[in-house]
C-alpha positions in Angstrom: 132.3 19.7 34.2 131.3 17.6 31.2 134.9 17.3 30.1 136.0 16.3 33.5 133.3 13.6 33.6 134.5 12.2 30.3 138.1 12.1 31.5 137.0 10.2 34.5 134.7 7.8 32.6 137.5 6.1 30.5 139.7 5.1 33.5 136.6 3.9 35.3 135.5 1.8 32.3 139.0 0.4 31.9 139.0 -0.6 35.6 135.6 -2.3 35.2 136.8 -4.2 32.1 140.0 -5.3 34.0 137.9 -6.4 37.0 135.5 -8.3 34.7 138.5 -10.0 33.0 140.0 -10.9 36.4 136.7 -12.4 37.5 136.4 -14.4 34.3 139.9 -15.7 34.5 139.4 -16.6 38.2 136.2 -18.5 37.3 137.9 -20.4 34.5 140.8 -21.3 36.8 138.3 -22.6 39.4 136.6 -24.6 36.7 139.9 -26.2 35.6 140.9 -26.8 39.2 137.6 -28.6 39.8 138.0 -30.8 36.7 141.5 -31.7 37.8 140.4 -32.4 41.3 137.7 -34.8 40.0 140.4 -36.5 37.9 142.6 -36.9 40.9 139.8 -38.4 43.0 138.7 -40.8 40.3 142.1 -41.8 38.7 144.7 -40.6 41.2 146.4 -38.5 38.5 145.9 -35.8 35.9 146.9 -37.1 32.5 149.0 -34.8 30.4 146.4 -34.4 27.6 144.0 -32.9 30.0 146.8 -30.5 31.1 147.3 -29.5 27.5 143.6 -28.8 27.1 143.3 -26.8 30.3 143.5 -23.5 28.5 140.0 -24.2 27.2 138.1 -25.5 30.3 134.7 -25.4 28.6 135.9 -27.9 26.0 137.9 -29.9 28.5 134.8 -30.5 30.6 133.0 -31.9 27.5 136.0 -34.0 26.4 136.5 -35.6 29.8 132.8 -36.3 30.2 132.7 -38.1 26.9 136.0 -40.0 27.4 134.9 -41.1 30.9 131.6 -42.3 29.5 133.0 -44.5 26.7 135.8 -46.0 28.8 134.3 -46.3 32.3 130.6 -46.0 32.4 127.8 -48.6 31.5 128.1 -50.0 28.1 128.0 -53.3 26.2 131.7 -53.9 26.2 133.7 -55.1 29.2 136.2 -52.6 30.6 139.3 -54.5 29.5 138.0 -54.7 26.0 137.5 -50.9 25.8 141.1 -50.2 26.8 142.5 -52.9 24.5 140.6 -51.4 21.6 142.1 -48.0 22.6 145.6 -49.6 22.5 144.8 -51.0 19.0 143.7 -47.6 17.8 146.7 -45.7 19.2 149.1 -48.2 17.9 148.1 -47.5 14.3 149.8 -44.1 14.7 152.6 -45.4 16.9 151.4 -43.1 19.7 153.5 -44.3 22.6 151.8 -42.0 25.1 148.3 -43.4 24.5 149.5 -47.0 24.2 151.2 -46.8 27.5 148.4 -45.0 29.2 145.7 -47.5 28.1 148.0 -50.5 28.8 148.2 -49.4 32.4 144.4 -48.9 32.6 143.8 -52.2 30.9 145.8 -54.0 33.6 144.1 -51.9 36.3 140.6 -53.1 35.3 141.7 -56.7 35.3 142.9 -57.2 31.7 145.0 -60.3 30.9 148.7 -59.2 30.8 149.4 -61.8 28.1 147.2 -59.8 25.7 149.7 -57.0 25.8 152.2 -59.2 24.0 150.5 -58.2 20.8 147.4 -58.6 18.7 148.0 -62.3 18.1 147.6 -62.9 21.8 144.2 -61.3 22.0 140.9 -63.1 21.7 139.6 -63.7 18.1 136.7 -61.2 18.6 139.2 -58.4 19.2 141.4 -59.4 16.3 138.4 -59.1 14.0 138.4 -55.4 14.7 141.9 -55.0 13.1 140.7 -54.3 9.6 138.1 -51.7 10.4 140.6 -50.2 12.8 143.4 -49.6 10.2 140.9 -48.5 7.5 139.3 -45.9 9.8 142.8 -44.7 10.9 144.3 -44.2 7.5 141.7 -44.4 4.7 138.2 -44.1 6.2 136.5 -43.8 2.8 137.2 -47.5 2.4 134.8 -48.4 5.2 132.1 -50.5 3.7 129.0 -52.4 4.5 130.9 -55.6 4.0 133.2 -54.8 6.9 130.2 -54.4 9.2 128.6 -57.7 7.9 131.9 -59.6 8.6 131.9 -58.4 12.2 128.2 -59.0 12.9 128.1 -62.5 11.2 131.2 -64.3 12.3 129.7 -67.2 14.1 130.7 -67.6 17.8 133.0 -64.6 17.5 130.4 -62.2 16.1 129.8 -58.8 17.5 126.4 -57.4 18.5 125.4 -54.1 16.9 125.6 -52.2 20.2 129.1 -53.6 20.9 130.3 -52.6 17.5 129.0 -49.1 17.8 130.8 -48.6 21.1 134.0 -50.1 19.6 133.8 -47.8 16.6 133.4 -44.7 18.9 136.5 -45.8 20.9 138.5 -46.3 17.7 137.6 -42.9 16.3 138.1 -41.2 19.6 141.6 -42.6 20.0 142.6 -42.1 16.3 141.7 -38.4 16.6 143.3 -38.1 20.0 146.5 -39.2 18.4 146.3 -36.2 16.1 146.0 -34.0 19.1 149.0 -35.5 20.8 151.2 -35.3 17.8 149.8 -31.9 16.8 151.0 -30.5 20.1 154.4 -32.1 19.2 154.5 -33.6 22.7 154.3 -37.4 22.2 157.9 -37.8 23.4 157.4 -35.3 26.3 154.0 -36.3 27.6 153.9 -38.8 30.5 150.7 -40.5 31.5 151.0 -39.2 35.1 151.2 -35.6 36.2 154.7 -35.7 37.4 157.2 -32.9 37.0 160.9 -33.3 36.5 161.7 -32.1 40.0 159.8 -35.0 41.6 156.7 -33.0 42.7 153.9 -35.3 43.5 150.8 -35.1 41.2 148.7 -33.2 43.6 149.1 -29.7 42.1 148.1 -28.4 38.6 150.9 -26.3 37.1 148.3 -24.1 35.5 147.3 -22.8 38.9 150.7 -21.2 39.3 150.7 -19.9 35.7 147.2 -18.4 36.2 148.2 -16.6 39.4 146.5 -18.9 41.9 147.7 -18.0 45.3 147.0 -21.4 46.8 150.3 -22.9 45.6 151.5 -25.7 47.8 154.4 -24.6 50.0 156.7 -27.2 48.6 156.3 -25.6 45.1 156.9 -22.1 46.1 160.2 -20.4 45.4 162.7 -20.4 48.2 162.2 -16.8 48.9 158.5 -17.3 49.4 158.6 -19.9 52.2 162.0 -19.8 53.9 161.6 -17.8 57.1 163.5 -14.6 57.3 166.5 -14.6 59.6 165.9 -12.5 62.7 168.5 -10.7 64.7 169.3 -12.0 68.2 167.5 -9.1 69.9 164.2 -10.0 68.0 161.0 -9.6 70.0 160.3 -13.3 69.3 161.2 -15.3 72.4 162.8 -18.7 72.5 159.5 -20.5 73.0 158.0 -19.1 69.8 161.2 -20.0 67.9 161.1 -23.6 69.1 157.5 -24.0 68.2 158.2 -22.7 64.7 161.2 -25.0 64.2 159.1 -28.0 65.4 156.2 -27.1 63.2 158.5 -26.7 60.2 160.1 -30.1 60.8 156.7 -31.8 61.1 155.6 -30.2 57.8 158.8 -31.2 56.1 158.5 -34.8 57.3 154.9 -35.0 56.1 155.9 -33.6 52.7 158.8 -36.1 52.4 156.5 -39.0 53.4 153.9 -38.0 50.8 156.6 -37.5 48.1 158.2 -40.9 48.9 154.8 -42.7 48.7 153.9 -40.8 45.4 157.2 -41.6 43.8 156.7 -45.3 44.8 153.3 -45.4 43.2 154.6 -43.6 40.0 157.5 -46.0 39.7 155.3 -49.1 40.1 152.8 -47.8 37.5 155.6 -46.7 35.1 157.2 -50.2 35.4 153.8 -51.7 34.7 153.4 -49.6 31.5 156.7 -49.6 29.8 156.7 -53.0 28.2 153.9 -52.5 25.6 155.3 -52.2 22.1 152.9 -50.5 19.6 154.3 -52.3 16.6 153.0 -55.6 18.1 149.4 -54.4 17.4 150.0 -53.5 13.7 149.4 -56.1 11.0 149.9 -53.9 7.9 152.7 -51.4 8.6 152.7 -50.2 5.0 149.1 -49.0 5.1 149.0 -45.2 5.4 147.0 -42.2 4.2 146.8 -41.6 0.5 145.5 -38.5 -1.3 141.7 -39.0 -1.6 141.6 -36.8 -4.7 143.8 -39.4 -6.5 141.5 -42.2 -5.3 138.6 -40.8 -7.3 139.9 -42.3 -10.5 139.5 -45.7 -8.7 135.7 -45.0 -8.3 135.7 -43.9 -4.7 132.8 -41.6 -4.5 132.9 -38.3 -2.6 131.0 -38.5 0.7 128.4 -35.7 0.4 127.1 -34.4 3.7 123.8 -33.5 2.1 123.2 -37.3 1.7 124.4 -38.4 5.1 125.2 -35.8 7.9 125.9 -36.0 11.6 122.9 -33.8 12.5 120.3 -35.7 10.4 121.6 -39.2 10.4 124.7 -40.1 12.5 123.5 -38.5 15.7 120.2 -40.4 15.9 121.7 -43.7 14.9 124.6 -43.7 17.4 122.4 -42.4 20.2 119.9 -45.2 19.5 122.5 -48.0 19.5 124.7 -46.6 22.3 122.5 -44.6 24.7 123.4 -41.0 25.3 126.7 -41.0 23.5 125.2 -39.0 20.7 124.5 -36.1 23.0 128.0 -36.2 24.5 129.6 -36.3 21.1 127.4 -33.5 19.8 128.3 -31.4 22.8 132.0 -31.8 21.9 131.5 -30.8 18.3 129.5 -27.7 19.4 131.9 -26.8 22.2 135.0 -26.8 20.1 133.5 -24.5 17.4 132.1 -22.0 19.9 135.2 -21.6 22.0 136.3 -17.9 22.5 139.1 -17.4 20.1 140.9 -14.8 18.0 140.0 -17.0 15.0 137.0 -15.8 13.0 134.1 -18.2 12.5 135.0 -18.3 8.8 138.5 -19.5 9.6 137.2 -22.2 12.0 134.8 -23.3 9.3 137.6 -23.4 6.7 139.8 -25.6 9.0 136.9 -28.0 9.7 135.8 -28.3 6.1 139.4 -28.6 4.8 140.0 -31.6 7.1 136.8 -33.2 5.9 137.8 -32.5 2.3 141.1 -34.3 2.5 139.2 -37.2 4.0 136.8 -37.3 1.1 133.8 -35.4 2.7 132.3 -32.4 0.8 129.7 -29.8 1.6 127.7 -28.7 -1.5 126.8 -25.4 0.0 130.4 -24.4 0.8 132.7 -22.4 -1.4 136.1 -24.2 -1.1 137.8 -21.1 -2.5 137.5 -19.8 1.1 139.9 -22.5 2.2 142.7 -21.1 0.0 141.8 -17.6 0.8 141.8 -18.0 4.6 144.5 -20.7 5.1 148.0 -20.1 4.0 149.8 -23.0 2.3 152.1 -23.8 5.2 149.1 -23.8 7.6 147.2 -26.2 5.3 150.2 -28.5 5.1 150.5 -28.6 8.9 146.8 -29.2 9.4 146.8 -32.0 6.8 149.8 -33.7 8.4 148.2 -33.6 11.9 144.9 -34.8 10.6 145.9 -37.5 8.2 149.3 -38.9 9.1 150.2 -37.7 12.7 152.6 -40.7 13.2 156.0 -39.2 13.9 157.7 -42.2 12.4 156.2 -41.5 9.0 156.6 -37.7 8.9 158.1 -35.0 11.1 155.0 -33.3 12.5 156.3 -29.9 13.4 153.5 -27.3 13.0 155.9 -24.4 12.7 153.1 -22.3 11.0 151.3 -22.3 14.3 154.3 -21.0 16.3 153.2 -17.3 16.1 150.0 -18.1 17.9 149.5 -18.0 21.6 149.6 -21.4 23.3 145.9 -21.5 23.8 145.3 -20.6 20.2 147.6 -23.4 19.0 145.7 -25.8 21.2 142.4 -24.5 19.8 143.5 -25.3 16.2 144.6 -28.8 17.3 141.2 -29.3 19.0 139.4 -28.3 15.8 141.6 -30.9 13.9 140.9 -33.6 16.4 137.1 -33.1 16.4 136.8 -32.7 12.7 138.7 -36.0 12.2 136.6 -37.7 14.9 133.3 -36.7 13.2 134.6 -37.8 9.7 135.5 -41.3 11.0 132.2 -41.6 12.7 130.3 -40.5 9.6 132.0 -43.2 7.5 131.5 -45.9 10.0 127.9 -45.0 10.8 127.0 -44.7 7.2 128.3 -48.3 6.6 126.3 -49.5 9.6 123.2 -47.8 8.2 123.7 -49.5 4.8 124.0 -52.8 6.6 120.8 -52.3 8.5 118.7 -51.3 5.5 120.2 -53.9 3.1 
């Protein structure tokens, strides 16, 4: 009897594990669907970046909350300024997707269309951000107290400390988001609106179908799933029933066609509004790009040591004091991306994070950098460095082939780690410069 019980125990345990996995997947799907529904209600569309991140709904929720806060919620900067700063940041890496997206949002919140002609058409206060924008984007270790002083003491065009902190957060957010867009190798494929090639209106998340959600709109189902089966003439269904079905089918088709027509009209209007913004018109120094920090040391650029200035002990409290609650939102992003369920070991995640900080001039005294070479193959390191430091496809072909063997969700996870590590690095340099200015 004991042997029989053991034979029955394994299948039962397997069934329980499968059931638990199904419940977990179902819960994650519902979480993603809810996030997308909120995006549809607030913006009328689901942007393609969110769709890319949907395989990690825990992180996606934190990312969307932070992005919504810095771009749409209360803050010292007017809404048009925020999206224009985002355009300036994305243009540094020639990221067409983000430039087009924020151009549309800039106009939607009342921005002056003339500003989109280029940086020269923008107000002097915004043009003052150009230097710190390009430095943070390409060589963040050059960020200095003098840059902060110039922005805060420019007469009538000066920035307040609170405004500058919000601007820096937006710049760093968009620079790092460019790395994610190019890291996924989808800048040319992504469209700001959730629109499929077959003209399906943006009311359905494709991940629902991929994850087995049964609530797929009828218009998206395969023909065999929604075309009524043909009945023989001697079917039990009478003529009245048949007429009712035909009439109902016609009404549903007319409604779908009307919705599709209206959606396509909205899409065409918005795409027409977005397609005239040229990223090169926002770049004043096209030759400025990333250079090896290790080679800069001979020019007296000191290594940024986390023991002297860290996010946890310094950056978090400063940014949270000058820009209420943003510190908590950013901290949640950093924690969320490092704790996501993954096939990657914690040591590998730490190696990726610290390697990105290393190539940007940030070092941890308590970390053995031999671990980076042990855990990261050479091709993987090259791919990570390209995505983090020079994602611009016009400068280098960013094709992370070393990530190809990974599952899609795992490739996304690596790109999320790259994005968040770069975001924190830029913030550390900018916030340290602000701290130096405040105590000078």
